[in-house]
C-alpha positions in Angstrom: 26.1 0.9 -28.5 25.5 -1.5 -31.4 26.6 -4.5 -29.2 24.2 -3.4 -26.5 21.3 -3.1 -29.0 22.1 -6.4 -30.6 22.2 -8.2 -27.2 18.9 -6.6 -26.1 17.2 -7.7 -29.4 18.5 -11.3 -29.0 17.3 -11.3 -25.4 13.8 -10.3 -26.5 13.8 -13.1 -29.1 15.0 -15.8 -26.6 12.6 -14.6 -24.0 9.6 -14.9 -26.4 10.7 -18.4 -27.4 10.7 -19.6 -23.8 7.8 -22.1 -23.4 7.1 -21.1 -19.8 7.0 -17.5 -20.9 4.5 -18.4 -23.6 2.3 -20.2 -21.1 2.4 -17.1 -18.8 1.5 -14.9 -21.7 -1.5 -17.0 -22.4 -2.6 -16.8 -18.8 -2.1 -13.1 -18.9 -4.4 -12.7 -21.9 -7.1 -14.8 -20.3 -6.9 -12.7 -17.1 -7.1 -9.4 -19.1 -10.2 -10.5 -21.0 -12.1 -12.8 -18.5 -11.7 -11.1 -15.1 -13.2 -7.7 -16.1 -16.0 -9.5 -17.9 -17.0 -11.7 -15.0 -15.9 -9.9 -11.7 -17.9 -7.3 -9.9 -21.2 -6.9 -8.0 -24.5 -5.2 -8.6 -23.3 -1.7 -7.8 -21.3 0.5 -10.2 -18.6 1.2 -7.6 -18.4 -2.4 -6.6 -18.1 -3.6 -10.2 -15.2 -1.2 -10.9 -13.4 -1.9 -7.6 -13.5 -5.7 -7.9 -12.7 -5.7 -11.6 -9.7 -3.4 -11.2 -8.3 -5.1 -8.1 -8.5 -8.6 -9.4 -7.4 -7.8 -13.0 -4.4 -5.6 -12.0 -3.3 -7.9 -9.2 -3.4 -11.0 -11.5 -1.5 -9.1 -14.3 1.2 -8.0 -11.8 1.5 -11.6 -10.4 1.9 -13.1 -13.8 4.4 -10.5 -15.0 6.3 -10.8 -11.7 6.7 -14.5 -12.2 7.7 -14.0 -15.8 10.3 -11.4 -14.8 12.0 -13.6 -12.3 11.9 -16.6 -14.8 13.3 -14.5 -17.7 15.9 -12.8 -15.6 17.3 -16.2 -14.5 16.7 -17.9 -17.9 18.4 -15.5 -20.2 21.5 -15.1 -18.0 22.0 -18.9 -17.5 21.0 -20.1 -21.0 23.9 -18.4 -22.8 26.3 -19.8 -20.2 25.0 -23.3 -20.3 24.8 -23.4 -24.1 28.3 -22.0 -24.4 27.1 -19.1 -26.5 28.6 -16.6 -24.0 32.0 -18.2 -24.4 32.1 -17.0 -28.0 30.6 -13.6 -27.2 33.3 -12.7 -24.7 36.0 -13.4 -27.2 34.8 -10.3 -29.1 35.4 -6.7 -28.0 32.3 -6.7 -25.9 32.5 -6.3 -22.2 30.4 -8.5 -19.8 28.9 -5.3 -18.4 27.4 -4.6 -21.8 26.1 -8.1 -22.0 24.5 -7.9 -18.6 22.9 -4.5 -19.3 21.7 -5.6 -22.7 20.0 -8.7 -21.3 18.4 -6.6 -18.6 17.2 -4.0 -21.0 15.7 -6.7 -23.3 13.7 -8.2 -20.5 12.5 -4.8 -19.4 11.4 -4.0 -22.9 9.3 -7.2 -22.9 7.9 -6.3 -19.5 7.1 -2.7 -20.7 5.2 -3.9 -23.8 3.2 -6.6 -22.0 2.4 -4.3 -19.1 1.3 -1.5 -21.4 -0.9 -3.8 -23.5 -2.5 -5.6 -20.5 -3.2 -2.5 -18.4 -4.5 -0.6 -21.4 -6.8 -3.5 -22.1 -8.0 -3.7 -18.5 -8.6 0.1 -18.5 -10.6 0.0 -21.8 -12.7 -3.1 -20.9 -13.6 -1.9 -17.4 -14.7 1.5 -18.6 -16.5 0.1 -21.6 -18.5 -2.3 -19.5 -19.2 0.4 -16.9 -20.6 2.7 -19.6 -22.6 0.0 -21.2 -24.1 -1.4 -18.0 -27.5 -0.2 -16.8 -26.7 1.3 -13.5 -28.9 3.9 -11.8 -27.8 7.5 -12.3 -27.1 8.0 -8.6 -25.1 4.8 -8.4 -23.1 5.9 -11.5 -22.3 9.3 -10.1 -21.2 7.7 -6.8 -18.8 5.4 -8.7 -17.4 8.4 -10.6 -16.8 10.4 -7.4 -15.5 7.5 -5.2 -13.6 5.2 -7.6 -13.0 6.9 -11.0 -10.8 9.6 -9.4 -7.5 10.1 -7.6 -8.3 11.3 -4.1 -5.7 12.3 -1.5 -6.0 10.5 1.8 -5.9 12.3 5.1 -5.5 10.0 8.2 -6.4 11.1 11.8 -3.6 12.7 13.8 -2.0 9.8 15.8 -2.1 10.1 19.6 1.0 9.9 21.7 0.5 6.3 22.9 3.9 6.1 24.6 3.2 9.2 26.7 -0.3 7.9 27.6 1.2 4.6 28.6 3.9 6.1 30.8 1.2 8.2 32.6 -1.0 5.2 33.1 1.9 3.1 34.4 2.8 5.9 36.8 -0.7 6.2 38.1 -0.9 2.5 38.5 2.3 2.4 40.5 1.0 5.1 42.8 -2.1 3.1 43.5 -0.1 -0.1 44.1 2.2 1.8 46.6 -0.8 3.2 48.4 -2.3 -0.3 48.7 1.1 -1.7 49.9 1.6 -3.9 46.8 5.0 -4.8 45.4 6.1 -3.0 42.3 7.8 -4.8 39.4 11.5 -4.8 40.3 13.2 -6.4 37.2 13.6 -4.8 33.7 11.8 -7.7 32.1 8.8 -7.4 34.5 8.7 -3.6 34.0 8.8 -4.0 30.2 6.1 -6.6 30.3 3.9 -4.3 32.4 4.5 -1.4 30.0 3.6 -3.4 26.9 0.5 -4.8 28.6 -0.7 -1.3 29.6 0.1 -0.1 26.1 -1.9 -2.8 24.5 -4.9 -2.0 26.8 -4.8 1.6 25.8 -4.7 0.7 22.1 -7.7 -1.6 22.6 -9.6 1.1 24.5 -9.0 3.7 21.8 -10.4 1.3 19.2 -13.7 0.9 20.9 -16.8 3.1 21.4 -19.2 2.1 24.1 -22.9 2.3 23.8 -24.0 6.0 23.8 -20.3 6.8 24.0 -18.4 9.1 21.6 -15.1 8.9 19.8 -13.4 11.9 18.1 -10.7 12.2 15.5 -8.7 15.3 14.5 -7.1 15.9 11.1 -4.4 18.4 10.3 -2.8 20.0 7.2 -6.1 20.2 5.3 -6.4 22.9 2.6 -8.5 25.9 3.8 -11.3 27.2 1.7 -12.3 24.0 -0.1 -14.3 24.4 -3.2 -14.8 20.6 -3.7 -16.3 18.1 -1.3 -14.5 15.9 1.2 -15.3 12.2 1.5 -15.4 10.4 4.8 -14.5 6.8 4.3 -14.8 4.4 7.3 -15.5 0.9 8.4 -16.6 -0.1 11.9 -17.3 -3.4 13.6 -20.0 -4.1 16.1 -19.7 -6.5 19.0 -16.2 -7.8 17.9 -13.9 -7.4 14.9 -14.9 -10.8 13.6 -16.0 -10.1 10.0 -18.4 -13.0 9.9 -20.6 -11.8 12.8 -21.3 -8.3 11.6 -24.8 -6.8 11.2 -26.6 -3.5 10.9 -25.9 -1.0 13.7 -26.8 2.6 14.4 -24.8 5.7 15.0 -24.5 9.3 14.2 -21.6 11.3 12.8 -20.9 14.9 13.8 -18.5 17.7 12.6 -16.9 20.4 14.8 -17.7 23.3 12.5 -15.6 26.5 12.9 -17.3 29.9 13.2 -14.9 32.6 12.2 -15.2 36.1 13.5 -13.1 39.2 12.9 -11.9 41.5 15.7 -10.7 45.0 15.1 -7.1 45.9 16.0 -5.3 49.1 16.8 -4.2 49.5 13.1 -7.0 50.8 10.9 -8.1 48.4 8.3 -6.5 45.4 10.0 -8.6 42.7 11.5 -7.4 39.7 13.5 -9.3 36.5 12.9 -10.3 34.1 15.6 -12.8 31.3 15.5 -15.0 29.2 17.7 -16.3 25.7 17.0 -19.5 23.9 17.7 -20.6 20.3 17.1 -23.1 19.8 14.2 -24.5 16.3 13.5 -24.6 15.2 9.9 -28.0 13.7 10.4 -30.9 14.6 12.6 -31.3 11.0 13.9 -28.9 8.0 14.2 -28.6 6.3 10.9 -28.4 2.6 10.0 -24.8 1.5 9.4 -23.7 -1.7 7.7 -20.9 -2.8 10.0 -18.0 -4.7 8.5 -18.2 -2.9 5.2 -16.5 0.2 3.9 -18.9 3.2 3.7 -18.6 6.7 2.5 -20.2 10.0 3.3 -19.9 13.3 1.4 -18.9 16.4 3.3 -20.0 19.4 1.3 -17.7 22.4 1.0 -20.5 24.9 1.8 -20.5 23.5 5.3 -17.3 25.4 6.0 -15.5 22.2 7.1 -11.9 23.2 7.7 -10.8 25.6 10.4 -8.5 28.5 9.5 -5.5 26.5 10.9 -6.2 23.7 8.5 -7.7 21.3 11.1 -11.0 19.4 11.1 -12.6 17.3 13.8 -15.0 14.4 13.5 -17.0 12.6 16.1 -19.0 9.3 16.1 -21.6 8.4 18.8 -22.7 4.8 19.1 -26.4 4.0 19.3 -26.3 0.3 18.6 -29.7 -1.4 19.0 -28.3 -4.2 21.1 -26.1 -1.8 23.2 -22.9 -3.4 21.9 -19.5 -1.7 21.6 -18.4 -0.5 18.2 -14.8 -0.9 17.0 -12.7 1.3 14.6 -9.4 -0.3 13.5 -6.5 2.0 13.0 -5.9 1.0 9.4 -9.5 1.7 8.4 -9.3 5.3 9.4 -11.8 6.9 9.4 -10.1 8.5 6.4 -10.8 11.8 4.7 -10.4 11.9 0.9 -10.1 14.9 -1.4 -10.2 14.6 -5.2 -6.9 15.8 -6.7 -6.8 14.3 -10.1 -8.8 12.2 -12.5 -8.9 8.4 -12.8 -6.6 8.3 -15.9 -3.7 10.0 -14.3 -4.0 8.0 -11.1 -4.2 4.8 -13.2 -1.0 5.8 -15.0 0.7 6.2 -11.6 -0.4 2.7 -10.6 1.1 1.3 -13.8 4.4 3.2 -13.1 4.7 1.6 -9.7 4.0 -1.8 -11.2 6.7 -1.3 -13.8 9.1 -0.2 -11.0 8.4 -3.5 -9.2 9.0 -5.5 -12.3 12.3 -3.6 -12.8 13.5 -4.5 -9.4 12.5 -8.2 -9.7 14.1 -8.5 -13.1 17.4 -6.9 -11.9 17.5 -9.2 -8.8 16.9 -12.2 -11.1 19.7 -11.2 -13.5 22.0 -10.5 -10.6 21.5 -13.9 -9.0 21.8 -15.8 -12.3 25.0 -14.0 -13.1 27.0 -16.4 -10.9 24.5 -19.1 -10.0 22.8 -21.9 -11.8 19.2 -21.3 -12.9 17.4 -23.4 -10.2 19.6 -22.0 -7.5 19.1 -18.4 -8.7 15.3 -18.7 -8.7 15.4 -20.2 -5.2 17.7 -17.3 -4.0 15.4 -14.6 -5.5 12.2 -16.1 -4.0 13.9 -16.5 -0.7 15.0 -12.9 -0.7 11.5 -11.7 -1.4 10.1 -13.9 1.4 12.7 -12.6 3.8 11.5 -9.1 2.9 7.8 -10.0 3.7 8.7 -11.7 7.0 11.1 -9.0 8.1 8.4 -6.3 7.6 5.9 -8.4 9.6 8.5 -8.9 12.5 9.5 -5.3 12.6 6.0 -4.0 12.9 5.1 -6.0 16.0 4.0 -3.9 19.0 3.7 -6.6 21.7 6.6 -8.1 23.4 5.8 -11.0 25.6 9.2 -12.8 25.9 12.8 -12.7 24.6 11.8 -14.3 21.3 9.6 -11.3 20.5 12.5 -8.9 21.0 14.9 -11.1 19.0 12.4 -11.3 16.1 11.8 -7.5 16.3 15.4 -6.6 16.0 16.2 -9.2 13.4 13.4 -7.8 11.3 14.8 -4.3 11.7 18.2 -5.5 10.6 16.8 -7.4 7.6 14.9 -4.4 6.4 18.2 -2.6 5.9 19.1 -4.9 3.0 15.9 -6.7 1.9 12.9 -5.3 0.0 9.4 -5.9 1.3 7.7 -6.3 -2.0 4.2 -5.8 -0.5 5.1 -2.1 -0.1 4.6 -1.8 -3.9 1.0 -3.0 -3.7 -1.0 -0.1 -5.2 -3.7 -1.9 -7.1 -6.0 -1.7 -4.0 -5.3 2.1 -3.9 -6.3 2.7 -7.5 -9.4 0.5 -7.1 -10.5 2.5 -4.1 -9.9 5.8 -5.8 -7.0 6.8 -3.5 -4.4 9.0 -5.0 -1.0 7.4 -5.5 1.3 10.4 -4.6 4.4 11.2 -6.5 6.1 11.5 -3.2 5.2 7.9 -2.5 6.7 6.9 -5.9 9.8 8.9 -5.2 10.2 7.2 -1.8 9.9 3.7 -3.4 12.6 4.7 -6.0 15.0 6.1 -3.4 14.5 3.5 -0.6 14.2 0.3 -2.6 15.5 0.9 -6.1 18.6 3.1 -5.4 19.5 2.1 -1.9 18.8 -1.6 -2.0 18.3 -3.0 -5.5 21.0 -1.1 -7.4 23.8 -2.4 -5.0 22.5 -5.9 -5.7 22.6 -5.2 -9.5 26.2 -3.9 -9.2 27.2 -7.0 -7.1 25.7 -9.2 -9.8 27.6 -7.4 -12.6 30.8 -7.6 -10.6 30.3 -11.4 -10.1 29.4 -11.8 -13.8 32.7 -10.1 -14.8 34.7 -12.4 -12.5 32.9 -15.6 -13.4 35.3 -18.2 -14.9 33.6 -19.5 -18.0 36.1 -22.4 -18.3 34.6 -24.0 -15.2 31.2 -24.3 -16.9 31.0 -27.9 -18.1 27.9 -29.5 -19.6 27.3 -32.9 -18.2 
């Protein structure tokens, strides 16, 4: 244990002495101080969102680069300078050396991350409290941003079943018209994907005076706190640069619960009916292309006894254009679960988990490679993770190359880590709750099942590395 502590302490000292690390530390300090002081817009919510997003994203980027650099630097420096040759002559195992260096880097990361995120937290809240925002604007920021709100997405439709039904109806019409049906697997698959894409496009649009509905499940019954409807729509097209003011009206399907007497005295069976209730008397002006929120008050009796809620939107655009809702934009329902401080801590925890994985991969690669090669391998591994995630999420297959890319992406995701899945800074800046279940999934899927095997492989290669072959030129 003494050897482990001594190696960790030496690693901290060597890491701090690294010139590149000192440069990154200076950049980190500038980001922590300058970004919260200069970022933001005129609204309270916008100021907090922009300040948190830019500050935390920059802090994470700087510390991620520092983690990769230090992981490769400390492992290669002792080998290249022949210091490790003398250490391994002592009764100290190479496993202890590797773990000590890894623990030293994570100690540096933990201290820097704690100091920088605490500074960002304090500076943002200090400037928010000192700024002269309107009381209504301040309350909105506290409800929408300075909170941890659980996100409920609409129930996804069975697109595959709808596609199969549409293809079947299309084939019947073609047979009735005497047209030739697709007779090869490639032609049938292409037709299927084309119809599927058309259905997805149709579900994303709302025609003028048309209505689109969304259903939500597993909501808590008997809410005592408000729900928040968060949405963004596009008018005319999904081009962000051509958006303008539109008009529309939101409505809720409100449940009306009634009790019915049963044969047993004192028992009553509950049933309910629903009716549509507009949230406003007239269509309201909507700023298309921007995220907007509406408050759904608990006294409206929003959630049905079975835990469902249904929303509807009717398009009254002045120019009679279509309105589009993208799947990723919801509309979402948000329910406040915890305060901003706890949600911020969860964000910092995920950031530290990401740094732990990056540091471990850097140490594992540098355990048997030279420093430039190790850095190249780590960056390539991370890029493979990003590309694999993009290829595996494709939903349109036009030719053989699309299928090859899809299955290659699926295979790569078995071993690589898509680092973008750790991006939670946008969640905390939007007031969305970072669930502990989500953190547990990251630990299980990426740390234990993917990263730890790489760590063990690096340790094994470190033990087998022949130090006599290391010759300084």
